[in-house]
DRENDREN-580253 format. One record per atom (N, C-alpha, C): atom name; x, y, z. Coordinates in Angstrom, 1 decimal. Layout:
BEGIN
name / u / v / w
CA / X / Y / Z
...
This chain:
BEGIN
name / u / v / w
N / -2.9 / 27.0 / -15.5
CA / -2.1 / 26.4 / -16.0
C / -1.6 / 27.2 / -17.2
N / -0.2 / 27.2 / -17.6
CA / 0.2 / 28.0 / -18.7
C / 0.3 / 26.8 / -19.8
N / 0.4 / 27.6 / -21.1
CA / 0.6 / 26.8 / -22.2
C / 1.9 / 25.7 / -22.3
N / 2.7 / 27.0 / -21.5
CA / 4.0 / 26.3 / -21.6
C / 4.4 / 25.6 / -20.8
N / 5.0 / 24.6 / -20.6
CA / 5.4 / 23.5 / -19.0
C / 6.7 / 24.4 / -18.9
N / 7.0 / 24.6 / -17.5
CA / 8.1 / 25.0 / -16.9
C / 9.1 / 24.6 / -17.2
N / 9.4 / 23.0 / -17.4
CA / 10.7 / 22.8 / -17.9
C / 11.1 / 23.2 / -19.1
N / 10.0 / 23.5 / -20.2
CA / 10.3 / 23.6 / -21.5
C / 10.7 / 25.0 / -21.4
N / 10.5 / 25.9 / -20.9
CA / 10.7 / 27.3 / -20.4
C / 12.2 / 27.3 / -19.7
N / 12.7 / 26.6 / -19.0
CA / 14.3 / 26.5 / -18.3
C / 14.8 / 26.3 / -19.3
N / 14.5 / 25.2 / -20.1
CA / 15.9 / 24.5 / -21.5
C / 15.6 / 25.1 / -22.5
N / 14.5 / 25.7 / -22.6
CA / 14.8 / 26.3 / -24.1
C / 14.1 / 27.7 / -24.6
N / 14.9 / 28.6 / -23.1
CA / 14.5 / 30.1 / -23.5
C / 15.8 / 30.7 / -22.6
N / 15.6 / 32.0 / -23.0
CA / 15.8 / 33.0 / -21.5
C / 15.3 / 33.7 / -20.9
N / 15.1 / 33.8 / -19.6
CA / 14.4 / 34.3 / -18.7
C / 14.7 / 35.8 / -18.1
N / 13.9 / 36.9 / -18.6
CA / 14.4 / 37.7 / -18.1
C / 13.5 / 38.6 / -17.3
N / 13.7 / 39.8 / -16.6
CA / 12.7 / 40.2 / -15.8
C / 12.5 / 41.7 / -15.8
N / 11.5 / 42.6 / -16.5
CA / 11.3 / 43.8 / -16.4
C / 10.4 / 44.5 / -15.6
N / 10.6 / 45.5 / -15.5
CA / 9.3 / 46.8 / -14.7
C / 8.5 / 47.4 / -15.5
N / 7.8 / 47.9 / -14.4
CA / 6.8 / 48.6 / -15.2
C / 7.4 / 49.6 / -16.5
N / 6.2 / 49.8 / -17.5
CA / 6.8 / 50.9 / -18.0
C / 7.8 / 50.4 / -19.1
N / 8.4 / 49.4 / -18.9
CA / 9.5 / 49.2 / -20.1
C / 8.6 / 48.5 / -21.1
N / 10.0 / 48.8 / -22.5
CA / 9.0 / 48.6 / -23.7
C / 10.0 / 47.7 / -24.0
N / 9.5 / 47.0 / -24.8
CA / 10.4 / 45.9 / -25.9
C / 9.5 / 45.8 / -26.9
N / 10.3 / 45.2 / -28.2
CA / 10.1 / 44.2 / -29.4
C / 9.2 / 45.9 / -30.4
N / 10.2 / 46.4 / -30.6
CA / 9.7 / 47.6 / -31.1
C / 9.5 / 47.2 / -32.8
N / 8.7 / 48.2 / -33.7
CA / 8.1 / 48.3 / -34.8
C / 9.4 / 48.0 / -36.0
N / 10.8 / 48.6 / -35.2
CA / 11.8 / 48.2 / -36.2
C / 13.0 / 47.5 / -35.6
N / 12.3 / 46.5 / -34.5
CA / 13.2 / 45.1 / -33.9
C / 12.9 / 44.1 / -34.8
N / 13.9 / 43.3 / -35.3
CA / 13.6 / 42.0 / -36.2
C / 13.1 / 40.9 / -35.0
N / 12.4 / 39.9 / -35.8
CA / 11.5 / 39.3 / -34.7
C / 12.0 / 37.6 / -35.3
N / 12.8 / 37.8 / -34.6
CA / 13.5 / 36.1 / -34.7
C / 12.9 / 35.2 / -33.3
N / 11.9 / 35.8 / -32.4
CA / 11.8 / 34.8 / -31.2
C / 10.5 / 35.1 / -30.9
N / 9.7 / 34.1 / -30.3
CA / 8.3 / 34.6 / -29.6
C / 8.6 / 34.8 / -28.0
N / 7.7 / 35.0 / -27.6
CA / 7.8 / 35.5 / -25.9
C / 6.4 / 35.3 / -25.3
N / 7.4 / 34.8 / -24.0
CA / 6.3 / 34.3 / -23.0
C / 6.1 / 35.3 / -21.9
N / 5.1 / 35.7 / -22.0
CA / 5.0 / 36.8 / -20.5
C / 4.3 / 36.1 / -19.5
N / 4.6 / 36.3 / -18.5
CA / 4.1 / 35.8 / -17.2
C / 3.6 / 37.3 / -16.5
N / 3.5 / 38.3 / -16.9
CA / 2.8 / 39.5 / -15.8
C / 1.9 / 40.3 / -17.7
N / 1.7 / 41.3 / -16.9
CA / 0.4 / 42.3 / -17.6
C / 1.3 / 42.7 / -19.1
N / 0.8 / 42.9 / -19.9
CA / 1.7 / 43.6 / -21.3
C / 0.6 / 44.0 / -22.1
N / 0.8 / 45.2 / -22.4
CA / 0.2 / 45.4 / -23.6
C / 0.7 / 45.9 / -24.9
N / 0.2 / 45.2 / -26.0
CA / 0.6 / 45.5 / -27.4
C / 0.2 / 46.4 / -27.9
N / 1.0 / 47.2 / -28.5
CA / 0.1 / 48.6 / -29.6
C / 0.7 / 48.9 / -30.6
N / 0.2 / 49.6 / -31.1
CA / 0.1 / 49.9 / -32.5
C / 0.2 / 51.4 / -32.7
N / 1.3 / 51.8 / -32.9
CA / 1.3 / 53.3 / -32.8
C / 0.8 / 53.7 / -31.7
N / 0.0 / 54.6 / -31.4
CA / -0.8 / 54.8 / -30.0
C / -1.5 / 54.4 / -29.5
N / -2.1 / 53.6 / -30.8
CA / -3.5 / 53.1 / -30.2
C / -2.8 / 51.4 / -29.5
N / -3.9 / 51.3 / -28.8
CA / -3.5 / 50.3 / -27.7
C / -4.5 / 49.0 / -28.3
N / -3.4 / 48.0 / -29.1
CA / -4.3 / 47.2 / -30.0
C / -5.2 / 46.0 / -29.1
N / -4.4 / 45.5 / -27.5
CA / -4.6 / 44.6 / -26.7
C / -3.7 / 44.4 / -25.5
N / -4.2 / 43.5 / -24.2
CA / -3.4 / 43.3 / -23.2
C / -3.1 / 42.0 / -23.3
N / -2.2 / 41.3 / -22.7
CA / -1.3 / 40.1 / -22.7
C / -1.7 / 39.8 / -21.3
N / -1.6 / 38.7 / -21.0
CA / -1.8 / 38.0 / -19.4
C / -0.8 / 37.4 / -19.2
N / -0.7 / 36.6 / -18.0
CA / 0.3 / 35.8 / -17.8
C / -0.2 / 34.3 / -18.1
N / 1.2 / 33.7 / -19.1
CA / 1.1 / 32.3 / -19.7
C / 1.0 / 32.8 / -21.6
N / 0.7 / 34.1 / -21.8
CA / 0.4 / 34.6 / -23.2
C / 1.5 / 34.7 / -24.0
N / 1.5 / 34.0 / -25.1
CA / 2.6 / 34.4 / -26.4
C / 2.6 / 35.8 / -27.0
N / 3.5 / 36.4 / -26.9
CA / 3.5 / 38.0 / -27.8
C / 4.8 / 37.6 / -28.7
N / 4.5 / 38.3 / -29.7
CA / 5.6 / 38.4 / -30.9
C / 6.0 / 37.4 / -31.7
N / 4.7 / 36.4 / -31.8
CA / 5.0 / 35.3 / -32.4
C / 4.3 / 35.6 / -33.9
N / 5.2 / 35.9 / -34.5
CA / 5.0 / 36.6 / -36.2
C / 6.1 / 35.8 / -37.1
N / 5.8 / 35.6 / -38.2
CA / 6.4 / 35.6 / -39.6
C / 6.9 / 36.5 / -40.1
N / 6.9 / 37.5 / -39.7
CA / 7.2 / 38.7 / -40.1
C / 8.6 / 39.3 / -39.9
N / 9.2 / 40.1 / -40.8
CA / 10.9 / 40.1 / -40.3
C / 10.9 / 41.4 / -39.4
N / 10.2 / 41.6 / -39.0
CA / 9.9 / 42.8 / -37.7
C / 9.0 / 42.9 / -37.3
N / 8.9 / 43.2 / -36.0
CA / 7.6 / 43.2 / -35.0
C / 6.7 / 44.2 / -35.8
N / 5.4 / 43.5 / -35.7
CA / 4.8 / 44.8 / -36.0
C / 4.1 / 46.0 / -35.0
N / 4.7 / 45.7 / -33.6
CA / 3.7 / 46.3 / -32.7
C / 4.9 / 46.6 / -31.9
N / 4.6 / 47.8 / -30.6
CA / 5.4 / 47.5 / -29.8
C / 4.8 / 47.2 / -28.5
N / 5.3 / 46.5 / -27.2
CA / 5.1 / 45.7 / -26.3
C / 5.5 / 46.6 / -25.1
N / 4.8 / 47.2 / -24.0
CA / 5.2 / 47.6 / -22.9
C / 4.4 / 47.0 / -21.5
N / 5.4 / 46.7 / -20.6
CA / 5.0 / 46.1 / -19.6
C / 4.3 / 47.1 / -18.8
N / 2.9 / 46.3 / -17.8
CA / 2.0 / 47.0 / -17.1
C / 2.7 / 46.6 / -15.7
N / 3.6 / 45.9 / -15.2
CA / 3.9 / 45.6 / -14.0
C / 5.4 / 45.0 / -13.8
N / 5.6 / 44.7 / -12.7
CA / 7.0 / 43.7 / -13.1
C / 6.7 / 42.4 / -13.6
N / 7.4 / 42.0 / -14.4
CA / 7.4 / 41.4 / -15.7
C / 8.6 / 40.6 / -15.7
N / 7.9 / 38.8 / -15.9
CA / 9.0 / 37.8 / -15.8
C / 8.6 / 37.1 / -17.6
N / 9.5 / 37.0 / -18.3
CA / 9.3 / 36.4 / -19.3
C / 10.3 / 35.5 / -20.3
N / 9.7 / 35.1 / -20.5
CA / 11.0 / 33.8 / -21.7
C / 10.8 / 34.0 / -22.9
N / 12.0 / 34.0 / -23.4
CA / 12.3 / 34.6 / -24.7
C / 12.5 / 33.3 / -25.3
N / 12.1 / 33.1 / -26.6
CA / 12.2 / 31.6 / -27.5
C / 12.6 / 32.0 / -29.0
N / 13.8 / 31.6 / -29.5
CA / 14.0 / 31.8 / -31.0
C / 13.1 / 31.0 / -31.8
N / 13.2 / 31.2 / -32.8
CA / 12.1 / 30.3 / -33.4
C / 12.6 / 28.7 / -33.9
N / 13.9 / 29.0 / -33.7
CA / 14.5 / 27.4 / -33.9
C / 14.3 / 26.5 / -32.7
N / 14.5 / 27.3 / -31.8
CA / 14.4 / 26.4 / -30.3
C / 12.5 / 26.4 / -30.4
N / 11.8 / 27.0 / -31.1
CA / 10.2 / 26.7 / -30.7
C / 10.1 / 25.3 / -31.6
N / 10.8 / 25.1 / -32.7
CA / 11.0 / 24.0 / -33.6
C / 11.2 / 22.8 / -32.6
N / 12.3 / 22.9 / -31.9
CA / 12.9 / 21.9 / -30.9
C / 12.1 / 21.6 / -29.7
N / 11.2 / 22.3 / -29.1
CA / 10.3 / 22.5 / -28.4
C / 9.2 / 21.6 / -28.9
N / 8.9 / 21.8 / -30.4
CA / 7.7 / 21.2 / -31.0
C / 8.2 / 19.2 / -31.1
N / 8.9 / 19.1 / -31.0
CA / 9.7 / 17.7 / -30.8
C / 9.8 / 17.2 / -29.3
N / 10.1 / 18.1 / -28.4
CA / 10.2 / 17.5 / -27.2
C / 8.7 / 17.5 / -27.2
N / 8.0 / 18.2 / -26.7
CA / 6.7 / 18.3 / -26.2
C / 5.8 / 18.6 / -27.3
N / 5.2 / 17.2 / -28.1
CA / 4.7 / 17.1 / -29.3
C / 3.3 / 17.6 / -29.0
N / 2.7 / 18.0 / -27.7
CA / 1.2 / 18.3 / -27.4
C / 1.4 / 20.0 / -27.5
N / 2.7 / 20.3 / -27.6
CA / 2.9 / 21.7 / -27.7
C / 2.3 / 22.4 / -28.9
N / 2.7 / 21.8 / -30.2
CA / 2.5 / 22.1 / -31.5
C / 0.5 / 22.5 / -31.5
N / -0.1 / 21.5 / -31.0
CA / -1.5 / 21.6 / -31.3
C / -1.7 / 22.4 / -30.3
N / -1.5 / 22.5 / -29.3
CA / -1.7 / 23.8 / -28.3
C / -1.5 / 25.2 / -28.8
N / -0.7 / 25.5 / -29.3
CA / -0.4 / 26.6 / -30.2
C / -0.6 / 26.9 / -31.5
N / -1.7 / 25.9 / -32.0
CA / -2.4 / 26.0 / -32.8
C / -3.9 / 26.5 / -32.4
N / -4.0 / 25.7 / -31.4
CA / -5.8 / 25.9 / -30.5
C / -5.6 / 27.4 / -30.1
N / -4.7 / 27.9 / -29.8
CA / -4.5 / 29.2 / -29.0
C / -4.8 / 29.9 / -30.1
N / -3.9 / 30.0 / -31.7
CA / -4.3 / 31.0 / -32.0
C / -5.7 / 30.8 / -32.8
N / -6.0 / 29.7 / -33.3
CA / -7.5 / 29.9 / -33.6
C / -8.8 / 30.3 / -33.0
N / -8.2 / 30.3 / -31.3
CA / -9.1 / 30.8 / -30.5
C / -8.7 / 32.6 / -29.9
N / -7.6 / 32.9 / -30.6
CA / -7.2 / 34.1 / -30.4
C / -8.0 / 35.0 / -32.0
N / -7.8 / 34.2 / -33.3
CA / -8.5 / 34.4 / -34.2
C / -10.1 / 34.9 / -34.3
N / -10.8 / 33.6 / -33.8
CA / -12.0 / 33.6 / -33.2
C / -12.4 / 35.0 / -32.5
N / -11.9 / 35.0 / -31.9
CA / -12.2 / 36.5 / -30.8
C / -12.1 / 37.8 / -31.5
N / -10.6 / 37.8 / -32.1
CA / -10.6 / 38.7 / -33.0
C / -12.0 / 39.5 / -33.8
N / -12.2 / 38.3 / -34.5
CA / -13.1 / 38.3 / -35.6
C / -14.2 / 39.1 / -35.0
N / -14.7 / 37.9 / -33.5
CA / -15.9 / 38.3 / -32.7
C / -16.3 / 39.7 / -32.4
N / -14.4 / 40.1 / -31.9
CA / -14.7 / 41.5 / -30.8
C / -15.1 / 42.8 / -32.6
N / -14.5 / 42.6 / -33.6
CA / -14.5 / 43.3 / -34.7
C / -16.0 / 43.6 / -35.2
N / -16.8 / 42.8 / -34.8
CA / -17.9 / 42.2 / -35.6
C / -18.9 / 43.0 / -34.4
N / -18.7 / 42.8 / -33.1
CA / -19.4 / 42.9 / -31.8
C / -19.2 / 44.6 / -31.7
N / -18.0 / 45.2 / -31.6
CA / -18.4 / 46.0 / -31.1
C / -18.6 / 47.9 / -31.8
N / -18.9 / 47.2 / -33.1
CA / -19.5 / 48.4 / -33.9
C / -21.3 / 48.1 / -33.4
N / -21.3 / 47.2 / -33.2
CA / -23.0 / 47.8 / -32.8
C / -23.2 / 47.7 / -31.0
N / -22.1 / 48.0 / -30.8
CA / -22.6 / 47.7 / -28.9
C / -22.1 / 48.9 / -28.4
N / -23.0 / 49.4 / -27.3
CA / -23.0 / 50.9 / -26.8
C / -21.6 / 50.8 / -25.8
N / -21.3 / 51.8 / -25.3
CA / -20.2 / 51.9 / -24.2
C / -20.3 / 50.5 / -23.4
N / -21.6 / 50.6 / -22.6
CA / -21.9 / 49.7 / -21.2
C / -21.5 / 48.5 / -21.6
N / -22.3 / 48.1 / -23.1
CA / -22.2 / 46.8 / -23.6
C / -20.7 / 46.3 / -23.8
N / -20.0 / 47.4 / -24.3
CA / -18.4 / 47.2 / -24.4
C / -17.5 / 46.6 / -23.7
N / -18.1 / 47.5 / -22.7
CA / -17.3 / 47.2 / -21.0
C / -17.7 / 45.9 / -20.6
N / -18.7 / 45.5 / -20.5
CA / -19.1 / 44.1 / -19.8
C / -18.8 / 43.2 / -21.1
N / -18.7 / 43.4 / -22.1
CA / -17.9 / 42.4 / -23.1
C / -16.6 / 42.4 / -22.9
N / -15.8 / 43.6 / -22.3
CA / -13.9 / 43.5 / -22.2
C / -13.9 / 42.9 / -20.9
N / -14.9 / 43.3 / -20.1
CA / -14.5 / 42.4 / -18.7
C / -14.7 / 40.8 / -18.6
N / -15.9 / 40.5 / -19.5
CA / -15.8 / 38.8 / -19.3
C / -14.9 / 38.2 / -20.4
N / -14.3 / 39.1 / -21.6
CA / -13.4 / 38.4 / -22.2
C / -12.0 / 38.3 / -21.2
N / -11.9 / 39.1 / -20.6
CA / -10.8 / 39.0 / -19.4
C / -11.0 / 37.9 / -18.2
N / -11.8 / 37.8 / -18.3
CA / -12.4 / 36.5 / -17.5
C / -12.3 / 35.2 / -17.7
N / -12.8 / 35.2 / -18.8
CA / -12.5 / 34.0 / -19.7
C / -11.0 / 33.3 / -20.1
N / -10.2 / 34.5 / -20.3
CA / -9.0 / 34.1 / -20.5
C / -8.1 / 33.9 / -19.1
N / -8.6 / 34.4 / -18.2
CA / -7.8 / 34.3 / -16.8
C / -8.4 / 33.3 / -16.6
N / -9.7 / 32.7 / -16.9
CA / -10.0 / 31.4 / -16.4
C / -9.5 / 30.1 / -17.3
N / -8.9 / 30.0 / -18.4
CA / -8.4 / 29.7 / -19.5
C / -6.7 / 29.4 / -18.7
N / -6.3 / 30.6 / -18.0
CA / -4.9 / 30.5 / -17.4
C / -4.7 / 29.7 / -16.2
N / -6.1 / 29.3 / -15.9
CA / -6.0 / 28.6 / -14.7
C / -6.7 / 29.1 / -13.6
N / -6.8 / 30.5 / -13.4
CA / -7.4 / 31.4 / -12.6
C / -9.2 / 31.5 / -12.8
N / -9.9 / 30.8 / -12.0
CA / -11.4 / 31.3 / -12.2
C / -12.1 / 32.0 / -11.6
N / -11.3 / 32.4 / -10.8
CA / -12.0 / 33.5 / -9.7
C / -12.9 / 34.5 / -10.3
N / -13.4 / 35.0 / -9.4
CA / -14.2 / 36.5 / -9.7
C / -13.6 / 37.9 / -10.0
N / -12.4 / 37.4 / -9.2
CA / -11.9 / 38.9 / -9.1
C / -10.7 / 39.3 / -10.3
N / -10.4 / 40.3 / -11.4
CA / -10.1 / 40.4 / -12.2
C / -9.0 / 41.6 / -12.0
N / -7.5 / 41.5 / -12.0
CA / -6.5 / 42.4 / -11.8
C / -6.5 / 43.2 / -13.4
N / -6.8 / 44.4 / -13.0
CA / -6.5 / 45.6 / -14.6
C / -5.7 / 46.2 / -14.0
N / -3.8 / 46.0 / -14.0
CA / -3.2 / 46.7 / -14.0
C / -2.5 / 48.4 / -15.0
N / -3.8 / 48.0 / -15.7
CA / -3.6 / 49.2 / -17.1
C / -4.1 / 50.2 / -16.5
N / -4.2 / 51.4 / -16.7
CA / -4.7 / 52.9 / -16.4
C / -5.8 / 52.8 / -17.2
N / -6.8 / 53.7 / -17.0
CA / -8.0 / 53.5 / -17.3
C / -8.0 / 54.0 / -19.3
N / -7.0 / 55.0 / -18.9
CA / -6.8 / 55.4 / -20.5
C / -6.4 / 54.6 / -21.5
N / -5.8 / 53.4 / -21.2
CA / -5.9 / 52.5 / -21.8
C / -6.4 / 51.5 / -22.1
N / -7.4 / 51.6 / -21.5
CA / -8.6 / 50.4 / -21.8
C / -9.6 / 51.4 / -22.8
N / -9.8 / 53.1 / -22.2
CA / -10.7 / 53.7 / -23.3
C / -10.1 / 54.1 / -24.3
N / -8.9 / 53.8 / -24.7
CA / -8.1 / 53.4 / -26.1
C / -8.6 / 52.2 / -26.7
N / -8.2 / 51.1 / -26.0
CA / -8.7 / 49.5 / -26.4
C / -9.8 / 49.3 / -27.3
N / -11.0 / 50.3 / -26.0
CA / -12.4 / 50.1 / -26.5
C / -12.9 / 50.8 / -27.6
N / -12.1 / 52.1 / -27.7
CA / -12.6 / 53.4 / -29.0
C / -13.6 / 54.1 / -28.2
N / -13.3 / 54.5 / -26.2
CA / -14.2 / 55.0 / -25.9
C / -13.3 / 56.3 / -24.8
N / -14.0 / 57.4 / -24.5
CA / -13.1 / 58.2 / -23.6
C / -13.1 / 57.9 / -22.6
N / -11.7 / 58.3 / -21.4
CA / -11.7 / 57.8 / -20.0
C / -13.0 / 58.2 / -19.1
N / -13.8 / 59.6 / -19.5
CA / -14.7 / 59.7 / -18.7
C / -16.0 / 58.6 / -19.0
N / -16.2 / 58.2 / -20.6
CA / -17.2 / 57.3 / -20.6
C / -16.8 / 56.1 / -20.4
N / -15.8 / 55.9 / -19.6
CA / -15.1 / 54.2 / -18.8
C / -15.5 / 54.0 / -17.8
N / -15.3 / 55.4 / -17.0
CA / -15.8 / 55.7 / -15.8
C / -17.2 / 55.6 / -15.3
N / -17.7 / 56.1 / -16.6
CA / -19.3 / 56.0 / -16.2
C / -20.0 / 54.9 / -16.4
N / -19.2 / 54.0 / -17.6
CA / -19.5 / 52.6 / -17.6
C / -19.3 / 51.6 / -16.3
N / -18.1 / 51.8 / -16.0
CA / -17.9 / 51.0 / -14.7
C / -18.7 / 51.6 / -13.7
N / -19.2 / 52.5 / -13.2
CA / -20.0 / 53.4 / -11.9
C / -21.2 / 52.7 / -12.4
N / -21.8 / 52.5 / -13.6
CA / -23.2 / 52.0 / -14.0
C / -23.2 / 50.6 / -13.6
N / -22.1 / 49.8 / -14.3
CA / -22.1 / 48.3 / -13.7
C / -22.5 / 48.2 / -12.4
N / -21.6 / 49.0 / -11.5
CA / -21.6 / 49.1 / -10.0
C / -22.9 / 49.0 / -9.1
N / -23.6 / 50.2 / -10.1
CA / -24.9 / 50.5 / -9.5
C / -25.6 / 49.5 / -9.9
N / -25.7 / 48.6 / -10.9
CA / -26.7 / 47.7 / -11.2
C / -26.2 / 46.6 / -10.5
N / -25.5 / 46.4 / -9.5
CA / -24.9 / 45.5 / -8.9
C / -23.9 / 44.3 / -9.7
N / -23.5 / 44.4 / -10.6
CA / -23.0 / 43.5 / -11.5
C / -21.4 / 43.4 / -11.2
N / -20.8 / 44.3 / -11.0
CA / -19.4 / 44.6 / -10.6
C / -19.5 / 45.3 / -9.1
N / -18.0 / 44.8 / -8.6
CA / -17.4 / 46.0 / -7.3
C / -16.7 / 46.4 / -7.8
N / -16.2 / 47.6 / -7.2
CA / -14.7 / 48.2 / -7.6
C / -14.0 / 48.5 / -6.0
N / -13.3 / 47.5 / -5.6
CA / -12.8 / 47.4 / -4.4
C / -11.6 / 48.1 / -4.5
N / -10.9 / 48.4 / -5.4
CA / -9.2 / 49.3 / -5.5
C / -9.4 / 49.7 / -7.1
N / -8.3 / 50.3 / -7.1
CA / -8.3 / 51.5 / -8.4
C / -8.1 / 50.2 / -9.5
N / -7.0 / 49.0 / -9.2
CA / -6.7 / 48.0 / -10.0
C / -7.6 / 46.8 / -10.3
N / -8.6 / 46.6 / -9.4
CA / -9.0 / 45.3 / -9.4
C / -10.4 / 45.8 / -9.4
N / -11.3 / 45.0 / -9.8
CA / -12.7 / 44.6 / -10.7
C / -13.6 / 43.5 / -10.0
N / -14.6 / 42.9 / -9.4
CA / -15.1 / 41.7 / -8.7
C / -16.2 / 41.6 / -9.4
N / -16.5 / 40.5 / -10.3
CA / -17.9 / 40.4 / -11.0
C / -18.7 / 40.2 / -10.1
N / -19.7 / 40.3 / -9.6
CA / -20.6 / 39.9 / -8.7
C / -22.1 / 39.0 / -9.3
N / -22.0 / 39.1 / -10.6
CA / -23.4 / 39.2 / -11.4
C / -22.9 / 38.4 / -13.0
N / -22.2 / 37.3 / -13.3
CA / -21.8 / 36.9 / -14.4
C / -23.0 / 37.2 / -15.3
N / -24.0 / 36.3 / -14.8
CA / -24.9 / 36.0 / -15.8
C / -25.5 / 37.7 / -16.4
N / -25.8 / 38.3 / -15.4
CA / -25.7 / 39.8 / -15.8
C / -25.3 / 40.5 / -16.6
N / -24.0 / 40.2 / -16.6
CA / -23.0 / 40.9 / -17.7
C / -23.7 / 40.4 / -19.2
N / -23.5 / 39.0 / -18.9
CA / -23.8 / 38.3 / -20.6
C / -24.8 / 38.9 / -20.8
N / -26.2 / 39.0 / -19.9
CA / -27.4 / 39.5 / -20.4
C / -27.0 / 40.7 / -21.2
N / -26.6 / 41.6 / -20.8
CA / -26.1 / 42.7 / -21.1
C / -25.0 / 42.6 / -22.2
N / -24.2 / 42.2 / -22.5
CA / -23.3 / 41.8 / -24.1
C / -24.3 / 41.2 / -24.8
N / -25.2 / 40.5 / -24.8
CA / -26.3 / 39.9 / -25.7
C / -27.1 / 40.6 / -25.7
N / -27.4 / 41.9 / -25.1
CA / -28.3 / 42.8 / -25.7
C / -27.9 / 43.6 / -26.7
N / -26.5 / 43.5 / -27.4
CA / -26.0 / 44.4 / -28.5
C / -26.5 / 43.7 / -29.8
C-alpha cells in the first residue's frame, strides 16, 4: 500500500519514467517539488550513499531552496512529480495525507537517529543484519511483508552506505548465510530465513 493514493498521483502530478543510472535532483537544482518514487532510488551526498528509497517513498521534499543531494535510479523507475502548491491542494483534497506525511517524517527521523547511535557500536556483521531488517520493515510498510528482499544496488553502494569495504560486505553476507539466517539465491536478491536470528544478532550490539 502506497502513501499516495493513485488518483492523487494521476490528478496532481506529472508521471515520468527513467532508466537505470539516470540522475536527477542535483545539488544545484531548485527544489519546488516533491517526488514519489515507485522503484529503487539512492540519494547521495557528494560521493557518499546516504540511503536508499523504496517504491512509494517520497524523495526531494525539502524546505531548502536547492536539493541537498543527488538521486540516481537503480533500475527502471516511474515517479510522480509534485509541486509544493500541488502538495497543499492534495492536503485539502485528501485530508488524511498530511497526517500520513507527518507520520512518515517522524518514522524517518526516528530511524535516522537510531541508526546514527547504533552504527557506532555495531560490528560489520551486526550492521548488515540491521540493514537487512530495516529494508524488510520498510518493504512491509509498503505492502510487501514477504521474506525476499530485492537489492538492485551494487555491493559497493551498500558498503559505502554502511561505512564498510566491498570485501567486508561480501564476508558479512557469507557469514549470515553460513549461520542459516539468509539465503543468496541471486546477485540482487536476499531471502531472510531466520528473522529472529537477525534480530538477536542486531540486539547483541
